[in-house]
C-alpha positions in Angstrom: 0.0 0.0 0.0 1.4 3.4 -1.1 1.2 6.0 1.7 -0.1 9.4 0.6 2.2 12.3 1.5 1.1 14.6 4.3 -1.3 17.3 3.3 0.5 20.6 4.0 -2.7 22.2 5.2 -2.3 20.3 8.5 1.1 22.0 8.9 -0.5 25.3 8.0 -3.1 24.7 10.7 -0.4 23.8 13.2 1.4 27.1 12.5 -1.8 29.0 13.0 -2.6 27.1 16.3 1.0 27.7 17.5 0.8 31.4 16.7 -2.6 31.6 18.5 -1.1 29.9 21.6 1.8 32.4 21.7 -0.5 35.3 21.1 -2.8 34.0 23.9 0.2 34.0 26.3 1.1 37.5 25.2 -2.5 38.6 25.9 -2.3 37.1 29.4 1.1 38.8 30.1 0.6 42.2 28.4 -3.1 42.6 27.8 -5.0 42.5 24.5 -4.0 45.8 23.0 -0.3 45.5 23.7 -0.3 41.9 22.3 -2.0 43.1 19.1 0.6 45.9 18.8 3.4 43.3 19.2 1.7 41.4 16.3 1.9 44.5 14.2 -1.7 45.5 14.6 -2.8 48.8 16.1 -6.2 48.7 17.8 -8.8 51.4 18.2 -10.3 50.6 21.6 -12.7 47.9 20.7 -12.1 44.7 18.8 -14.1 43.8 15.7 -14.6 47.6 15.4 -15.7 47.5 11.7 -18.7 45.3 12.5 -20.3 48.0 14.7 -21.1 50.2 11.7 -23.9 47.9 10.4 -26.2 47.8 13.5 -25.6 51.5 13.9 -26.6 52.2 10.3 -29.7 50.0 10.6 -30.7 51.8 13.7 -30.3 55.2 12.0 -32.3 54.1 9.0 -35.0 52.7 11.2 -35.3 56.1 13.0 -35.7 57.9 9.7 -32.1 59.2 9.6 -29.4 59.0 6.9 -26.3 57.2 8.2 -24.5 58.3 5.0 -24.6 61.8 6.5 -24.6 61.1 10.2 -24.3 57.8 12.1 -24.4 58.8 15.8 -25.0 55.2 17.1 -21.6 54.1 15.9 -19.1 54.1 18.7 -16.7 56.2 16.6 -19.4 58.3 14.9 -18.4 56.9 11.5 -20.7 57.6 8.6 -22.0 54.5 6.7 -19.8 53.5 3.7 -21.5 50.4 2.3 -24.4 49.7 0.0 -27.8 49.3 1.8 -28.0 45.7 0.5 -25.5 44.8 3.3 -28.2 45.5 5.9 -30.4 42.7 4.4 -28.1 40.1 6.0 -25.8 41.9 8.5 -28.6 41.9 11.0 -27.3 41.7 14.6 -27.2 43.8 17.7 -24.1 45.6 18.9 -24.0 43.2 21.8 -23.6 40.3 19.4 -20.6 41.8 17.6 -17.9 39.9 19.6 -19.6 36.5 18.9 -20.2 37.4 15.3 -16.5 38.5 15.0 -15.1 35.3 16.4 -17.4 33.3 14.1 -16.3 35.3 11.1 -12.7 34.8 11.9 -13.1 31.1 12.3 -15.1 30.8 9.1 -12.3 32.7 7.2 -9.6 30.4 8.5 -11.5 27.3 7.6 -12.5 28.6 4.1 -8.9 29.8 3.5 -7.6 26.3 4.1 -10.2 24.7 1.9 -9.6 27.2 -0.9 -5.9 26.2 -1.0 -6.5 22.6 -1.8 -3.9 20.0 -1.0 -0.5 21.5 -0.2 3.0 20.1 0.1 4.6 20.3 3.6 6.8 23.3 2.6 3.8 25.0 1.0 1.8 24.4 4.2 4.4 26.0 6.4 4.6 29.0 4.2 0.8 29.3 3.9 0.5 29.1 7.6 3.0 31.9 8.1 1.0 34.0 5.6 -2.2 33.4 7.4 -0.6 34.8 10.6 0.8 37.9 8.9 0.0 41.4 10.2 -2.5 42.2 7.4 -4.4 39.0 8.1 -4.4 39.7 11.8 -5.6 43.3 11.1 -8.5 41.9 9.1 -9.4 39.5 11.9 -9.0 42.1 14.7 -11.2 44.7 12.9 -13.7 42.1 11.8 -13.5 43.8 8.4 -16.1 43.1 5.7 -13.3 42.1 3.3 -13.4 38.7 5.1 -17.0 38.2 3.9 -16.0 39.2 0.3 -13.1 36.7 0.6 -15.6 34.0 1.6 -17.9 34.8 -1.4 -15.0 34.8 -3.9 -13.7 31.5 -2.5 -17.2 29.9 -2.7 -17.6 31.3 -6.3 -14.3 29.8 -7.4 -15.2 26.5 -5.8 -18.4 26.5 -7.7 -16.7 27.2 -11.0 -14.2 24.4 -10.3 -17.1 22.0 -9.9 -18.6 23.2 -13.2 -21.4 25.2 -11.6 -21.0 28.2 -13.9 -24.3 29.9 -13.0 -23.7 29.6 -9.3 -20.1 30.8 -9.6 -21.1 33.7 -11.8 -23.8 34.8 -9.3 -21.2 34.5 -6.4 -18.8 36.8 -8.2 -21.7 39.2 -9.1 -23.0 39.4 -5.5 -19.5 40.1 -4.2 -19.1 42.8 -6.8 -22.4 44.4 -5.8 -21.3 44.5 -2.2 -18.0 46.0 -3.0 -17.2 47.0 -6.6 -13.5 45.9 -6.7 -14.3 42.1 -6.9 -15.6 42.8 -10.4 -12.1 42.2 -11.7 -12.4 38.6 -10.6 -14.7 37.9 -13.6 -11.5 37.5 -15.6 -11.2 33.9 -14.2 -14.1 32.9 -16.6 -11.6 33.3 -19.5 -9.8 30.1 -18.5 -12.0 28.1 -20.9 -11.4 30.6 -23.7 -12.6 34.1 -24.5 -15.3 32.9 -26.9 -16.9 30.8 -24.2 -16.6 33.5 -21.6 -17.8 36.5 -23.6 -21.5 36.0 -22.8 -20.8 35.7 -19.1 -18.5 38.7 -19.2 -21.0 40.9 -21.1 -23.7 39.9 -18.6 -21.4 41.0 -15.8 -20.7 44.3 -17.4 -24.3 44.9 -18.1 -25.6 43.9 -14.7 -23.0 45.8 -12.8 -23.3 48.8 -15.1 -27.1 48.9 -14.5 -26.7 48.5 -10.7 -24.1 51.3 -10.7 -26.4 53.7 -12.6 -29.4 52.8 -10.3 -27.3 53.4 -7.2 -25.0 56.2 -8.3 -25.8 58.6 -5.5 -25.2 55.8 -2.9 -21.9 54.9 -4.5 -20.8 58.6 -4.4 -21.7 58.7 -0.7 -19.7 55.5 -0.1 -16.7 56.9 -1.9 -16.9 60.1 0.1 -17.2 58.3 3.4 -14.6 55.5 2.9 -11.6 56.3 5.1 -7.9 55.7 4.2 -5.5 54.6 6.8 -2.2 56.1 7.6 0.8 55.1 5.5 2.0 52.5 8.1 -1.1 50.4 7.7 -2.0 51.0 4.0 -0.9 50.1 0.5 -1.6 51.6 -2.9 -0.4 54.1 -5.4 -1.3 57.0 -3.2 0.7 55.9 -0.2 4.0 57.4 -1.5 2.4 60.8 -1.7 1.1 60.5 1.9 4.6 59.5 3.1 6.1 62.6 1.3 3.5 64.8 3.0 4.3 63.4 6.4 8.1 63.7 5.9 7.7 67.3 4.7 5.5 68.2 7.7 8.0 66.6 10.1 10.9 68.6 8.6 9.3 71.9 8.1 6.0 71.9 10.1 4.0 72.7 6.9 1.8 70.5 4.8 3.1 70.3 1.2 0.0 68.9 -0.3 1.7 66.1 -2.3 -1.4 63.9 -1.7 -3.4 66.2 -4.1 -1.3 64.8 -6.9 -1.8 61.1 -5.9 -3.6 60.6 -9.3 -0.1 60.6 -10.8 0.7 57.5 -8.8 -2.5 55.8 -10.0 -1.7 56.6 -13.6 1.9 55.3 -13.2 0.6 52.1 -11.5 -2.0 51.6 -14.3 0.7 52.1 -17.0 3.1 49.7 -15.2 0.5 47.0 -14.8 -0.8 47.3 -18.4 2.7 47.1 -19.9 3.7 44.1 -17.7 0.4 42.3 -18.4 1.1 42.8 -22.2 4.6 41.5 -21.8 3.3 38.4 -20.0 0.5 37.9 -22.5 2.9 38.1 -25.5 5.4 35.7 -23.9 3.2 33.1 -22.3 -0.5 33.1 -23.5 -1.6 29.8 -24.9 -4.7 27.9 -25.9 -7.4 27.6 -23.3 -7.6 24.3 -21.3 -10.8 22.4 -20.9 -10.4 21.9 -17.2 -10.9 24.8 -14.7 -7.7 25.2 -12.6 -8.9 26.4 -9.2 -5.4 27.3 -8.0 -4.8 29.4 -11.1 -8.2 31.0 -10.7 -7.4 31.9 -7.1 -4.2 33.5 -8.2 -5.8 35.5 -10.9 -8.6 36.7 -8.7 -6.3 37.6 -5.8 -3.7 39.3 -8.0 -6.3 41.3 -9.9 -8.0 42.5 -6.7 -4.6 43.6 -5.5 -3.6 45.4 -8.7 -6.9 47.1 -9.1 -7.1 48.4 -5.6 -3.5 49.4 -5.7 -4.2 51.6 -8.8 -7.2 53.2 -7.2 -5.2 54.7 -4.4 -4.8 53.9 -0.7 -6.3 50.8 1.0 -6.0 49.4 4.5 -3.5 46.5 4.6 -6.1 44.0 5.4 -7.2 43.9 1.8 -4.0 42.1 1.0 -5.6 38.9 2.3 -6.9 38.3 -1.2 -3.3 37.6 -2.3 -3.5 34.5 -0.1 -5.8 32.9 -2.6 -2.9 32.8 -5.1 -0.4 31.1 -2.8 -0.9 27.5 -4.1 -0.3 28.5 -7.7 2.6 30.8 -6.9 4.3 28.0 -4.9 3.4 25.2 -7.4 6.5 23.4 -8.6 5.2 20.8 -11.1 3.9 23.3 -13.6 5.3 24.1 -17.1 4.5 27.8 -16.9 7.4 29.5 -18.7 8.1 32.2 -16.1 9.2 30.3 -13.0 11.6 33.0 -11.9 8.7 35.6 -11.9 6.6 33.3 -9.8 9.4 32.8 -7.3 10.0 36.6 -7.2 6.3 37.2 -6.8 6.1 34.8 -3.9 9.1 36.4 -2.2 7.6 39.9 -2.8 4.3 38.7 -1.3 5.9 37.6 1.9 8.0 40.7 2.1 4.8 42.8 1.7 3.0 40.8 4.4 5.8 40.9 7.0 7.7 44.1 6.4 5.5 45.9 8.9 6.3 49.5 9.8 4.5 49.1 13.1 7.6 47.2 14.3 10.2 49.5 12.8 9.2 52.6 10.8 12.1 52.3 8.2 10.5 49.1 7.0 8.0 51.3 5.2 10.5 51.8 2.4 11.0 48.1 2.0 7.3 47.5 2.0 6.7 50.2 -0.7 9.4 48.6 -2.9 7.7 45.2 -2.4 4.2 46.6 -3.1 5.2 48.3 -6.4 7.3 45.3 -7.5 4.3 43.0 -6.9 2.1 45.2 -9.2 4.6 44.5 -12.0 5.2 40.8 -11.3 1.6 39.9 -10.7 0.5 41.8 -13.8 3.0 40.0 -15.9 1.9 36.6 -14.5 -1.8 37.4 -14.9 -1.2 38.4 -18.5 0.8 35.2 -19.1 -2.0 33.0 -17.7 -4.7 34.5 -19.9 -5.6 32.4 -22.9 -4.8 33.6 -26.4 -7.7 34.6 -28.6 -6.7 32.6 -31.6 -6.7 28.9 -30.7 -8.4 25.9 -32.2 -10.1 25.1 -28.9 -11.4 28.6 -28.4 -12.6 28.8 -32.0 -14.6 25.7 -31.6 -16.6 27.3 -28.8 -17.2 24.1 -26.9 -18.5 24.3 -23.3 -16.3 23.5 -20.4 
């Protein structure tokens, strides 16, 4: 009888449990806030703080108010910055937030492991380390809604891998309605060829376009109310400009206003990503394959979310959890993809981005910025290289996957 090698996900779970035990000892010795700070996560006074905004907004709407303008029930007086559709299912009292937050954290860890599929022992150790990184801990500590979007994307990709195209499409669509940035994940449908995917893609464009037009005022209010974190806990094309402003203020005591030109960073990031995606597409694109590769789809979805949100400006670091969807493909060794060096470099850049935390030592912010911009280039090249070519016998045939 041939013994099956150990599934590395057990090692990933062991890393997470060991980290949790050490963190628990730190909490007992130092208190919760100091333990989180040692883990690279600044707290705001209450844990799962991002979950309080939903019952507060529901209360304000019920009383005839407008939480997009004023949300006084929220502990931090934060205005509401989500579509109202969230309140159809985020229905709980403020007293239930801790229980809901713990349940959401547990669900995310379980679904993360399931989304990875079978891992080698080394992959499992690295994956476990990524799951304990400061951005992941920040998402869990805040109880951020990106955890829910992650669950929806993982479920949609699992459905597509099983051949449930309608269910997978609706999963991606629902995630995109809740937060617009998951719309870039529809690109995973192109795995079976552009001809086969074009109907689904046009349906996504039409559906999301109609929803956006119908809710344009709401979306404007959301964009206005959505906060950006300080440079130490953020990533994106605008962060460099925020850093420049802070350095100028520290040196001279005056605010230079570099952040008003942050659109230049977005334009540069978009140009960089576009050029690198074209390079990857020209070098590596091939005929579509009949089987849906879930690991590849996880990489494409996570990488595209990172690239798109990076271009848009400044994002809290917890949004980097979507990059964890791509770990199995980045760490895959038995693949004939023609850019193995780029995959290794992207994996290294990913871990550098996750663990070069300025909360521990402020100069690490320079290393993190290098890693974040480098990842935009590497991930865009790899995404471009994994997209199927338009002209291929399989694609032209238009057979269903």
